[in-house]
N, C-alpha and C positions, 0 to 999 in steps of 0.2 A: 504494499499500499505506500502511495505517496502522501506526503504531509505538506500542506500549503501553510506558510505563515504570513499573517497579514499585520502590518503595522498601521494601526488606525490613526487617521489624522482628522483635522475639522473639515478640510475640502478635498485633500488629496491622500489617498491610501497607497501603500506599497505592498506588493506580494512576491514571495519567492517560493519555489516548490523544491523539495529534496526527496530522495528515495530513502529506503531503510538504512543504507550505508552512509547517509547524509552527504551523498553526491548530489551537487546541484542540477536539477533537471530543467527548472526555469529560473533564469537570473532575475534579480530584483527588478520589478516593473512597476510603474506607477499607474494608478487609474484614479478618476475623479468620482466625487460623491454626487453622481447623477446618473440618469438612466443610460447614457452612452457608457459611462465608466463601468457600470455594473455589467452591461452586455459584453464589454471587453474582457472583464474578470471571468464571467461564465465561459466564454470561448476559449480563453487561455487555460482554464482548469479542465475543460473538455478535452482540448488537445493533449495536455499533459498526461491525463489519466488514460487516454486511449492508446497513445504511442510513445509514452515515456518522453514528451516534450516535442515530438516531430509534428510538422505542420499537418493539419487536416483541412478538408474543405469546410467552409463555414456552416454549410447546411447541416453537418453531423455534429455540430458543437451544441445543439439545442438540448440533448438529453444529458443530465448530470451524471458523470462517472462515478460509481460506486467505490472506486479504487483511490479516491482522493479524500483525505481528511483535512478539514480547515481548522487551524488554530489561531486565535486572535485575543487580544487583551481586552478587558473591560475598561476602556479609557473613557471616563466621563460618561456622556451620553452619546458620544459620537459612533459607538459601535452598534446602536440598536437598530437602525435601519438596514445596515449591511448584514447584520445577524439574521434578521427576519427574511431578507431576500434570499440569503444562502439557504436557510431552512426550508423555505418554500420551494426551492428548486430541487430539494432532496439531498443536499449535502449534509454529512455529519460535521458539525461545528462545535469545537471545544472552546469555551470561553474561560480565560484563566485570569487570576489575579496578577496585575502588573508587578507586584512584589515578588511573585515566584520567577518571573522572567528576568527581573532585574538581578535577583540572587544567582540565577542560573548564569547570566553574563559575567558576573563577579567570579563565579567558580571556574569559568573558562578563561579568567584573567583578561577579559576584553578591555582594551584601552581606549577604543574609539567608539563613538556612538553617533550613527546617523540613521536616517529612516531606512536607507537600503541595507545597511548592516543589521538594523534591528529585526526586519522581516526575516532574514536568514537565520537570526539567532532564535526567533520564535519558532520557525520551522524545525531547526534542530532540537529545541526544547520539546517539541511535540514528538519527534522520533524517540527521544531518550526517555521522557517521562510519561508518555502515553495518557494524557489527560482524557477524562471521560467526556463524551459528547453531550451537549445540553439540548434542551427543547424549548420551544417557544412557551411562555407561561400562559396559564388559563386567562380567559378574557376577564373574569372577575378579579383575578390577582392583579393583572395589568391595571385595571381601572382603580383598584384600591390603592395600588402603588402611587399612582398619579395623584389621586385625591389626598392621600395621606401627606405627601411631600408638598402638595399645594397648601394644605393646612399648617405644615410646619413653617413654610415661608410666611404665611399670614400671621402666625403667632410671633414670628421674629419681628415682623413689621409692627405688630401691636406693642411688643416690648419697648421697640424703640420710641414709638409715639408716647408711651406712658412715661418713659424717662425723660422725654423732651417736655412733656407737660409738667412733670414734677420740677424740673429746672425753672420753667416759666413761673409756676405758682410760687416757688421758693423766693423768687424775686419780686413778685407783684402782690402777693397776699400769703405770707408763709404761715399765718395762723390758720388758714382754710383746713389744712390737713388734721388739725385737732379735732375737728367736728366731723370731717369725711376723710378718714385715712386712706381709703381705696379710691384713687382717681379713676380707675377703670370701671366705673359704673354709670348706668344711665342717669342717675340722680346727680352725680358730681359734674359729668360733662355737660348735662343741661343747665345748670347753674353757671358753670364757667363760661359756657358759650354766650350766655346772656349778659354776665357780669365777669369779665375776664380778670380784673384787678380789684384791689380793695377800693381804689378810688371810684370804680364803677358802682359800688354798693352805696356810697354816700348820697343821701337825698332820696333813696329808694324807700318807699313805704313798706312797712312790715306786712301789710295786708297783700300788697301787690306780689311781693316775693313768695309769700306762703301759698298763693294760688298758681304759682308756676307749675305747669304740668311737665313731668319728665319721662313718661312712658305712654302718654295717651290718655291715662286715667288716674294715676296717682299724682299727688301734689307734694310740694316741698314740706308744708306744714308750718304752723305758726311758731312753734318752739325753735325749729332749726333756723327759721327765717330771723328770728329775734337774735339769736346767738351769732349769726354771721354778720348782721348789721352792727351789733355792738362790737365784734371783734375788728371788723373793717374800719370802724371809726377811730381806733387807736393802733392800727396796723403799723408795722415798721417797714413794710413793703415800699421800695423806692421806684420800681420800674413801672410806669403807667403810660408809656408812649404809645401812640397809634400802632407802630410796628410791633410792640410787645403784646398789645391786645389782639392784634391780627394773628400773631403766632399761637396764642392761646386758642383763639376760635378755630383756626385751621387745624390744631392738634385734636380738638374735641370733635370736629367734623370726621376727621380720619378715623378716630376711634369708633365713632358711631357706625360709620361705613364698614369697618373691619368686623365689628360685632355681628352685623347683620350677615355679612358674607360667611363668617364662621358658623352661624346658626344654620344658613342654608347648606353649607358644606358638611356639617355634621349630619343633617338629614340625608344627604346623598351617600355619605360613608355607611350610615345605618342601613339605607336600602340596598347598597351594593353588598354589604356583608350578609344580608339574608340570602344571597345567591350562592353563598359558599358554605358548604356543610361543616367543614373544620372550623371555619370562622364563627358560625353560630355555637358550635359545641364549646369553644373556648370561653364564651362568656358564662359558662356554667361554673367556672372556677372562681371562687371567691376573690375579689380584687381586680379581675379582669373585665373591664368594661368594653363596650363596642369600640371606643376609640383605640384602646390598647390591643384589642383583638384585630382591628383592622391593620395596625402598625405591624403586628406579628405576621399576619398573612402577606402584607405588602412586602416584607423583607425577607420571609422565609419561603413563601409559596405554601407547600404542604410540609410542616415540621417532621412528618414521618418519613421524609426522603432521607433523613440522617439515619446512619447505621444504629445509632444508640443515642440515649439521653446525654451521655458524656460527650458524644460528638457534636450535639447541639450546643451544649455548654461551651465547648471549645470555639465554636463558630462565633457564638455571642462574644466571647472574650471574658469569661468568668473563671479562667483557670489561673492559680497562682503561678507567678513567674519566678520559681526558685532559682537562685543563683549562688550555689554552694560550691566551692572549690578550695581543696587543701585546707589551710588554716581559716579561711573566710567561711565561716559558718554563721550567718545571721539568723537571729531568733524568729524573725518574721519576714514575710515576703510580700511584694506588692502584686497587684494583678497584671497579667500579661498585657503588653501594650497593643497586641493584636486582637481583632475582633470587630464586631459591628457596633460602632458607637451609637447609631440610631436606636438599636434595640436596647442597649444598656441604659441610655438616657430615658427611653420610653417606659422601661420596666421599673426604674428606681422608685418613683412615686407610688404606683400600684403595689410594689412590694413593701414599701414602708407603711402604707395604709393597712394593707392585708395582715402584715406581721404584728402590728400594733393594735388594730382596732376590729377588722371586719372579717378575718378569716381564721376561725377557731383552731384548725389543724396547723396552720402556718404559725399562729401565735404560740402554740405549745412548743413547737420546734424552736422558734426564736427565743422564747423565754428560757428554755433548757440551756442554750448556749450562753445567755447572759448570766444565768446562775452559775455556769462553770468558769465564769471569769473572762469570757470573750469580749473584746471591744465592740461597741455598738455597730460600727460600719463592717467589722468582720462577720458579725452575726447577721446583718442585713444581706451581705453578699452571699452567705450560706443559704439564707432564706430565698434569695433570688434563684440560686441554683436548684433549690427544691421546687420552686414554682416552675421552672423550666422543665423538670422531670415531670411534673403534672401535666404541662402543655404537651410534651412529647407522648405521654400516655394516652391523652385524649385523642391526639391526632392518629396515633397508631391503631387503636382499637375502635375508633369512631363511636365513641359512647360518651355520654355526658359524665362529668366528673363526680365521683362519689368518694369522699375521704374516709379512710379507715382509721378511726381514732376511738379507743375505749373510754367510757366514762370516767373510770378510775384515773386513767393518765391525765385527762383533762382537769379532774378535780384536784389532783396533787399538784399540778403546775400552777393552777390558778391560786391555790393556797399559798405557794411558795412566792409567787410574784408580788 
């Protein structure tokens, strides 16, 4: 079998083909990210597979040769169109982590890095390491991935706007947060949009401010209105310029828009999750809500595709990175730097909530570790691994999660806690 290595670029890709002895069958060749470029690639691979690189009439290049395996890196998002086109043509395509090919090049003592050299290195990597071919994800998985990542970007934008609004309020009406600590609420943004600085509150009647509606039906209320007016009268805020007020109003409008978008997006995520069997089953685990289940499916596809729960844990990156050598024997180890950061970030808060409040069997496990003297974060990481084992079990057996915990064990642990 021949192996084609493709170095993926933004607009131009490079491909090279080698045989099992790593002899170059097709020298590095460039093709563009468009219809014409893809056709050139298909014809080149067809010729290589049929006659070991000898020219064939173009008419015979339409059928994909089964004797060519394509290896390519998962570089940003640039690989997705090419991967889909190759799989649709019937090619076996192995998608590999760029870190693996980088380490392979280091192992070969490669000193030069160009696109033409990289595609040859990727082809030789495919011959030696024999990576497994991948498949196109399910429609629901692909949709959830796009929705979840869009939601993540919206959340980042919201955090940025909240930080911006905090800065502006600290300069124009710092006492405001004594009465409304969370600025990311409809009540806070409605008031600040109408009265962006302390100076804007002066001369406003308590009755008028009390009747200000912030969600279409609820109002500010007389008590809060009186507190804000009195605080504004003696505020130490010094920034009241038109540009400062405009910044507050824009931030409030952006937050209101982002909240509406997130609400609609959460509905889309929940609807799409209903189309995925494993995704629905994951919500039966205490602490795993629809958003977290959607993130798990988006990043993992089917968790049961891993060989074991330990393999899933390693993929997420929750394995201790032990570094013991000779006299260097540290008492503790940090987590391995490798793994899926999105999943670790997405699972942290659900694990914290489940282990301390909402999930009895995970609470028992977490409290046992605390009683043994384990630090809080170490116990939480262990609880997260336990949660991943439950996720793997649900996905593998396609059944709702049912914890096995004896009443005596629960009673003992609750009494000790």
